[in-house]
Structure formats: C-alpha cells, structure tokens
N, C-alpha and C positions, 0 to 999 in steps of 0.2 A: 504493500500500500504506500502511495506517495506521502511524503512528509514535508512539512514547511519548516524552513530554517529562519529564525528571526534574529534581529540585531540584539546582541546581549546588552544588559545594563551593567556598566562599569561604574559602580558607585551611585548612591542615591541622588547626588546632585547632577548627574549626567542625564540630559534629556534627549540628546541625539549624537550620532557619530557619523563620520565621513568615510566612505569606502575609498581606500587609496589604491587597492590592487586586487584584481580577480586572478587567482592562480589556476582556475579551471574555466573552460569555455562551455557554452551550451552544447549538450550532447556528449561531453566527455564522460568516460567511465570513472567512477569514484570509489575508493576503498575507505572504509571507516577509519578516521584519523588523518586522512589526507588534508593538506592545507587547502582550504576553500577560498577564503578571501582575507585581506588585511584591512584594518580600519583604524581610525584614530579619533580620540576625543579632542577637545581643544588643546590638550597638553601631552597626552600619552598615546602610544601606538600599541596595537594588539593584533594577534592572528586568530582566526576562527577555523577550527578543524571540522571536517565533515562528520556529523553524528551517526550516519549510517552509510552503508555501501549501496551503490546503485548507479544511476546516470543523472547528471545535472540536466533536468528537464527544462528549467527556466531560471533566468536571472532577472529579478524584478527591479534592480537598480543598476546604474552604471558607475564606473570609477569617477570619483569627484562628487557623487551625489551625497547629500546630507540626509541621513535616515533616522527617524525617531527610534528610540530604544523600544524593543519588543515589536517592531514593525516587521512584516514579512520581507525577507531578502531573496530567498531562493527556494526552488522546489526540487526535491530529490526523489526519484522513483525508478521504475523499470522502463526499458525502451518501449515506446509506443503507448505508455499508460496515459489515460486522460487525466488532465490536471487543471483544466480551465476553471472549474468550479472552485478550486482551492484559491485561485487568485482573487476571486470575488468574495471569498470568506464563507461560501456555502459548501456543504458536503456534496460529493459526487452523487448524481442521481443513480448511476449504475454501480455504485459500491455495494459489494456483498458483505462488507463489514459495517455493522451499525454503530460501531464505536466512534467517538468524535475524532476529527482530524488531529493528528499528532503534530503539535508545534513545539519544536525543541526550544527550551528556555522559557516557555510561556504556559503555565498550567491553567486549567480551567478556573474561572472565577465563580465558585459555587454560590457566593453571596449574592451575585448579581443575576444569576440564572443564565449568563451568556456562555456559549460554548467557546473553546479556545480558538475556533476559526473566525469568531466575530471580533471586530475591532472595538475595543473599549476606549471611549474618549479619555484623554489624559491632558496634562498641561501642554501649552503651546510649545512647539519646537523652536529652536533657534531661528530657523528659516521663517516661521510664522511670526515670531516676535519681531524679526527684522523688517517686516512689512510685506509679506506675501500678499499679492492682490487677491481679494475674495473671488469666488467662482460659484456661479449658479449652474449646477450640473443638470438641473431639470430643464431650464429654458435655453441655456447656452448663450444668452444675450449678454453683451458687454458694452461698457462705455468706451469712449475714445482713449482714455488713459489705461485701459485694460482692467478696470475694476468691474465687479458684478454685484448685483443685489443679493447677497447671501452666498455662502460657500466660499471657494477660493480657486484661483487658477492653479492647476497642478504643474509645477515647474521645478526643475532641479536647481540648487543654488548656483552651480556652475553655469547653467543656461541663463539664469537671471542676471548674473554678473556680466556675462558676455553680451546680453541684450542691452544692459546699461552702457557698456563700453561702445556699442555700435549705435546707441541712441534709438533703439527699436522698442516700440510698444509691444507688449505680449499679446494684446488684443489682435485677433485675426490670424495668429500663428498656430497652425495645426500641429499638435503634439503627436509624435510617433512612438513615444515611450510607453511603458506599462500604464494601462488605464487612461490613455490619452495624455500622459505627462509630457510636457515640453522639455526636451533634452538638448544637449550641446549641438548635435548635428542639425536640429531644427533651426536653431539660431544661426548657425553657419550658413545653411542654405538660404535663409531669409536675407542675411547680410550679402551673400553673393548675388542674389537677385536684385537687391537694392543697388549694388555697385554697377550692375548692368543696366540700371535705369528702369527697373521693373518694380511694380508694387509687390511688397513682401507678404501680402496676405495670402491665405490659402487658396483663393480663387485664381491667382496668377493671370487675371484677364484684363488688368488695367496698366497702361503705360503712363509713367509720370516723369517729369523732369527732376533731376537730382543735382543740378549744377549751380544752384544759386547760393548755397551756404558754404562758407569757407571751412576747411578742416581745422580742428583744434590740435595744433602741432605739439603743444605742451603736454597734453595727456595722451595723445595718440588715438583718442576716441573721436567719433564723428560728431560734429556740431550740426544739428539738424539732420540733413541727409547727404552730406558731401562724401566724396570718396576718401578713403584712407590713403595717404601717400605710399607709393611703392618703396620697398627697402632698396637703398642704393649702396649698401655695404658699409655705411658709416656707423651703423648701430646694430645691436642684436636684441630682439624682443624675447623675453623670457616670461612664461606664464607664472603668475603668482601662486605659490604653494598653498595648499589647504590651510596649513598652520598660519602662514602669513596673512591669509584672507581673514581668518578668525580673529587674530590679534588686531588687525586693522579695524575690523568691525567693532571690537570692544573699545578700542581707543576712540573711534568716532562717536560711539554711543556715550562714552564717558564725557567727552567734551561738549556734546550737544545736549546733555541732560543734567548738567550741574553748573554751578557758578564757581568756577575754579580761580583761585588767586594764589600766588606764590610769594612767600617772604624769604629773604636770604639773610644769613647771619654766619659769623665765624666763631670758632671756639679755640682757645689755646690748647694745643696738642702736646705740650711738653711732657705732661705726666703719662699720657698714653704711649708716646715714643720711648720714654724711659722704661716703662713696663715691658714694652715689646722688645727692647734691647735685652732686658733681663731674661725674657723667655727664650730668645734666640741663643743666649749664652748657656742656658741650662737645658736646651733642647736635647731630647733623647734620654735624659735621666729619669729614673723611676718616679712616678707621681707628678711629673711636669707635663702639663697639657699645652698643646699648641693653640694659643689664643691670638687671633688676628686683630688688627685695628678695627675692622668691620664688626667683629664680635664685641669689642669694647663699646663701640657706638650703639650697637643693638641693646646691650645691657643698660647703657645710660638712658636710651629712649624708653625702655620698659619701666625704669624707675620713675621717669618723668610722667609717663602715662598713668601710673598708679596715683600720683598726686593730682593730675589733671585729667580725670576720666572723661571729660567732654570731648577729648580728642580720640578716645578709645571707643568709638561709636560708629553706628550705621544711621543713615537717613533713609527711612523706608515709608513710603506712602504718607508723607507729612508728619511722621513721628520719628523722634530721635531715640535710638536704643543704645544706652550706655552699658558696656560690659563690665562685669565684676572681675573677670579674669582677662589677662592680656594674651590674645592669640595673634602672634606676630607673623605677618606675611613677609617673606624674604625673596626678593627678585633674584632669579638665577638665569644666567645666560647659557644657553645650550645650542648645539648644532641645529636643532629643529626649531629654535625660537625661544622667546622669553617665557619662563615659567615662574610662578609665584606660589611655592608651597608654604604651608602655615605651620609654625611651631606652636602647638596647642599648650595652653597653660604655661607660657614662657616665664611668667612672673614667679613661678615656683622654683626656678632654676638659678643656680649660681652661674657666674660667667663661664666657668669651665664646662659645666653641663650644657649650657646654651651653645657654646662653640662646637661641642661634639654633635649636638642635634642638628645644627645648621650644616655642618660638613656632611652628615649622613643624608640629609634631605637633598642637598646639592648633588651628591653622587647618584642618588636614585633618579633625580630629574635628568641627569646627563645620560644615564643608562636607559631611561624610558620605563623604569619600574616603579615610579612613585604612585601611591594610591590616588586615584582620581579625586576622591573627596577632599584630599589635602590641597588640591589646587583650586578649590572654589573660593571666590572672593567673599562669599557669604560666611565662610568658616574662619576668616581672619578678621580681626578688629582694627588693625592698623598695619601699614606696609612700609618697608624700607627698601630702597633701591640705591645701589652704590656704583658710581661711575668713576670713582677716584683712581682706580687702577689704570684708567685710560687717560689720565691727566686732565680730566674735565674740571674746570674751576667753578662753574656755575651752570645750572640747567633747571628746567621746569618739568618735574615729574608729573605724570597724568594719574588722576585718582583711579583707584581700583574699586569702582562702585559696588555696593552701596557704602563703602567706608568713607568717612568724612575727612580723612587725612592720610598723607603719604610723605615720607621724608626722603629727600635725595641727599646722598652723601658724596661730597666732592673730594678732590685731591688735596693734599697738604702743601701749602705754599708758605713762604716766609714774608713777613711784613714788619715794617719798623714799629717799635713799641717803646714807651717810656719805661726804662729799667730802674728808675729812681736816681736821685742825686744828679739830675740833669743829664743822665746817660741814655742815649738812644741806641737800642740794639734791635736785631732781627729775631722775631719769634715765630716758630712754626704754628700755623693755624689750619684748622680743617673747616672747609666750607659746608654749610648746612642749608638745604633748600626745602622749605616746608610748603607743600601745596595742600590747601584745605578747601572744603565746600562752604562757600560764603552763605549758603542757604541755612547751614546748621551752626556755623561758627563765625563770629565777628573778628575783625582784624586785631583788636586789642587782646582778647584772650588767646588767639592764635600766637601772637607775639610773646605773650607770657609763657606759653607752653614751650616755644622755641628757645626762649631764654633759659627755661628750666633744663632743657636738653643740654644746652651750652654749659650750664653750671655743673651738671652731672659729669660731663666729659672732663671739665677742668679740675674736678675734685675726685676723679676715679682713683681707687686704691687697688694695689696689686693683690690684696687679700680678700677681694670682693667675692 
C-alpha cells in the first residue's frame, strides 16, 4: 500500500522547512533507509531517509520550495499503484485495505476525528506570514495585483521571489506544480514570454509593447516590463541561497516592524586585557579555563540586565514581557550564514561556565547540529553580536525581534585619556553599540543600561 512521507518537525518553534536537494527522482526504486531528500530550517540542515522500500511515485514539492512541517512531501509505493487520491488527502476508492493512509511522522488526531490523510489547519507558515497572496480556489477570480477574495495563490517561495525580481504579477500565471502550484519554471516561462514582447498570462493570445520602461541596473530586476540587460562578461549572477533569503527576510521584517535606534559608547578595557593576559599565560594548566574578551563582555551584559530588566524583554502585541531569567542570544558566524543560539539561564553561570557554553553552542552551529529550538528569537531575551575580530569600530546591529535590545561589540582601539596630574596617555577602549526598540524603551533608560554595561566591563574581576 502506498504511503505518504511528510516534512518532519524539527523543534516546536519550526513551522516550515526548505527542500534543498532531492536524492531520488520520480520512478526511482527505493530501499528503506535510502537518503530521500535534504532540507533545512532557517538555521540547521537535515537529511530524510526513506521509511519504506518501494518506488518514488510522486514528489509533491521541488528543490527550493518552503514546506510546512507535517505537510505531504512524497508518495512511496509499488510500480503502477494508484496514488492520486493520496495527494488530495482522500483514501483510494479501490483500496482493499480499510485502514487509514499511513503518513510517516504524522499520527492520526483522535481528538479531532480527522484521519491522518486530512490536512489539519495549523499556524501560518513563513511563506504565508511573508505575504502570500490569498486565493479563491472555488471561483479562480483574481484582482490585478494577484490577490483573491479568500484562500490564497499556491506559489513556491522561490517562484514568488523570482516573480518579484522580474516584476511579474502572479495573477494570470498558470501553475504547473502539484495542485496547480506556481513553481520556478512557470515564472521563467512567463518572464521569457515577456522578454519576447508577449503577454505572460496563461492565454498567450495578446501582444503588448515592452519597450517603454527602463531597466533597473542597480538591482538587476525589471522596472515595469523592460528587458533585463544581457550579460557581457563583466559580472556573474549568483542565485541567493535559501539561508541567505531567510536571513534577508528576517532583517527586512525587523527593520520594517520596529522603531530601531542605536546608541554608541566606549568602555575602558584595561582590566579585561589584563585578565586575558593572565589567562593566556596560564593556558593549559589544570583548572584554567579559556575565557575570551567576548565572554567577559557577555558576562558584564548579563549582570547589567539583571539590574535593568526592561532591556531583558520582548515586545509582543502591544505588551512588554520582562524576563526573570537572562536567556542570552549569541550571534555566531558560520559557513551557511548567521546563527543566533541562546544560552538559557545564563545568569546562573559564572564567567567560566558561560564561556564553555558559548564555545559549545558555536561549535554545534558550525557543524549544523544545534537544536532548532535554541535558534528561535522567541527563546532569547537579549542578543549580543561581536564584530570586533574584524576590526569594526562602530556599527548598527539589527534587532532580533521580538527582543527589544541587541548589543554590538566593536574592536578595541586606543584613545587619549587624562591619566591624572596633567598627564595624557592612550587607553584601550572597547566600543559598544546598543540598538533598542524605541516603541518599548526610551533613549534615557537605554543610555542608563549602556552605561551600566560600561561600568561592569570597567570593574570586571578575574575571580568572577
């Protein structure tokens, strides 16, 4: 009997995943345990194995598609087996087995009375939250902008992005993917017709002029309906990765949905540098932990957050949620992109324990083995991002919503300072850049918090 493979849920905070690679093609013979497809959340990558032996009868999504968790992804069965009814969620009329359709990873919901083959409504996916145009499957009618009165247009995230790049409305584009879904090739065909001066709608029967609007050379996208300039060898176009697209979307969402303001301040780094020098001299000896400058700054921030809890908070639906514990998000640079794992209950740790946990999480992020729930911005109460190693002296970090604050740590520079008795000397200072949500925090208290971080740094002790 044919079975349905669904997109696994990787952590309670993960609502959708992106298929990055299909390792089997439609019609391929499959043995149980064979690698079926690879997928990723916004931060981590995973592989899915075939749960049963058989033939890959159908792939319901393409590479690059964003798939809600527990959504049907593929059908595995025997050669020639009828499976069309499985795609629609109904049981086969010609099935001799009255048992429900088996969906790997999705048990029947006994409380709702729905069979596993039926789709149970859940929270909106990332694609839907990002503005998927609604669709009325009953009438099929649409407005000029591609919106419908009820439902939504079925379109893959990759196709939507490509349509935006080509300035194409989704209205009138006929989808050739599963259940009429608009996929990448549909957009490419529509763009090709447009470049030839043809209407890109499904009817193909109208000729229109496309020469009046100039192209946008800055973005490479079409402005109006102009043609994209042909490549002349002076540049190379590279498709944005799925990870980069997700990060970009989050950054845009953050900037567009909050009132962000950044304050800059410097702290005397002499005590931190002296402590770091001691650690290097004792490195390798029993009981000596490797504690970096970044670890010291994180420890100072945690202490400041305990005194000023208004910065250890989320802004959600017009309410400010202040946390009793400090759950510190740490920005980690990886080959796949920026990840921000959370150190839960960081205020319970001494600086050595904190340093060890940060090292462990950073290693898991770079290997791709970090738990997805540790990457959710909802699970961190404040975030720190450090660009000091790159020599950055000042920058404006972007909020990790719904958090109300993020601290950027800059490089250490030397500045003239009054050493007393009329002597002017150069003192090492570390730059601090605090971005906060002005909807939740005013400038004065934000400055007070930043000054508290400065004070904690300047008074840090090696026995902390």
